[in-house]
C-alpha positions as CSV (number, residue, x, y, z in Angstrom):
1,X,69.6,121.6,103.7
2,X,68.4,123.3,106.8
3,X,69.8,126.6,108.0
4,X,69.2,127.7,111.6
5,X,70.5,130.8,113.3
6,X,71.4,129.9,116.8
7,X,72.6,132.1,119.7
8,X,76.3,132.1,118.7
9,X,76.4,130.4,115.3
10,X,74.6,129.5,112.1
11,X,73.9,125.8,111.8
12,X,73.9,124.2,108.3
13,X,72.4,120.7,108.5
14,X,72.6,118.1,105.8
15,X,69.2,116.5,105.4
16,X,67.9,114.5,102.5
17,X,70.4,115.4,99.8
18,X,73.8,114.1,98.8
19,X,76.8,115.8,100.3
20,X,77.8,117.3,97.0
21,X,74.5,119.1,96.6
22,X,74.6,120.2,100.2
23,X,78.1,121.6,99.9
24,X,77.2,123.6,96.8
25,X,74.3,125.1,98.7
26,X,76.5,125.9,101.6
27,X,79.1,127.6,99.3
28,X,76.2,129.6,97.7
29,X,74.9,130.8,101.0
30,X,77.9,131.1,103.2
31,X,78.8,134.6,102.0
32,X,75.6,135.8,103.7
33,X,77.1,134.6,107.0
34,X,80.7,136.0,107.0
35,X,80.1,137.7,110.3
36,X,78.8,134.5,112.0
37,X,80.4,131.4,113.4
38,X,79.5,128.4,111.2
39,X,78.7,124.9,112.2
40,X,78.1,122.2,109.5
41,X,76.2,119.2,110.7
42,X,77.2,116.4,108.3
43,X,76.6,113.4,110.6
44,X,74.7,111.6,107.9
45,X,77.4,112.0,105.2
46,X,79.9,109.5,104.0
47,X,82.8,111.9,103.3
48,X,85.5,111.2,100.8
49,X,89.0,112.7,100.8
50,X,87.8,115.2,98.2
51,X,85.0,116.3,100.5
52,X,87.4,116.8,103.4
53,X,89.7,118.9,101.2
54,X,86.7,121.0,100.1
55,X,85.6,121.5,103.7
56,X,89.2,122.5,104.7
57,X,89.3,125.2,102.0
58,X,85.9,126.6,103.0
59,X,87.0,126.6,106.6
60,X,90.2,128.5,105.8
61,X,88.3,131.1,103.9
62,X,85.8,131.6,106.7
63,X,88.4,131.8,109.4
64,X,90.0,134.9,107.7
65,X,87.0,136.8,109.1
66,X,88.0,135.6,112.6
67,X,85.0,133.4,113.0
68,X,84.7,129.8,114.0
69,X,84.0,127.0,111.4
70,X,83.2,123.6,113.0
71,X,82.2,120.4,111.3
72,X,80.1,117.8,113.1
73,X,81.0,114.3,111.8
74,X,81.5,111.0,113.6
75,X,81.8,108.4,110.9
76,X,85.4,108.9,110.1
77,X,88.4,109.6,112.3
78,X,89.3,113.2,113.0
79,X,92.8,112.2,111.9
80,X,91.5,112.1,108.3
81,X,91.0,115.9,108.5
82,X,93.6,118.6,108.2
83,X,94.6,120.2,111.5
84,X,93.2,123.5,110.3
85,X,89.6,122.3,110.5
86,X,87.7,121.6,113.7
87,X,85.8,118.3,113.6
88,X,83.7,117.2,116.5
89,X,81.2,114.2,117.0
90,X,78.3,116.1,118.5
91,X,76.4,119.4,118.3
92,X,77.1,120.1,122.0
93,X,80.8,119.8,121.4
94,X,80.5,122.2,118.4
95,X,78.7,124.7,120.7
96,X,81.5,124.4,123.2
97,X,84.2,125.0,120.6
98,X,82.4,128.1,119.3
99,X,82.0,129.5,122.8
100,X,85.7,128.8,123.6
101,X,87.0,130.4,120.4
102,X,84.8,133.4,121.0
103,X,86.2,133.8,124.4
104,X,89.8,133.4,123.1
105,X,89.1,136.2,120.5
106,X,87.7,138.5,123.2
107,X,90.8,137.9,125.3
108,X,93.1,138.6,122.3
109,X,94.5,135.2,121.7
């Protein structure tokens, strides 16, 4: 797993591990980033329904802090994900979502 602090978010990238190992590491580290927007790059993962549920739970917990939580994934349809989780196919779209949500929070939406 690779963790990078970007301008507006922290990027967790799945590299050479299985998704389950990656997800455990994310859960272990995410409490250090409660004040940051989070982007998970899981483009290389083959996600199961269980993984999607776990991501949805983690997203809900993180959003309580009024921060963005975006998943980058393009192997499965976004319709497979719960409406409460933001899923995009590229890093650029994840950046755009984070910026848009930051602006909405600043404007009080």
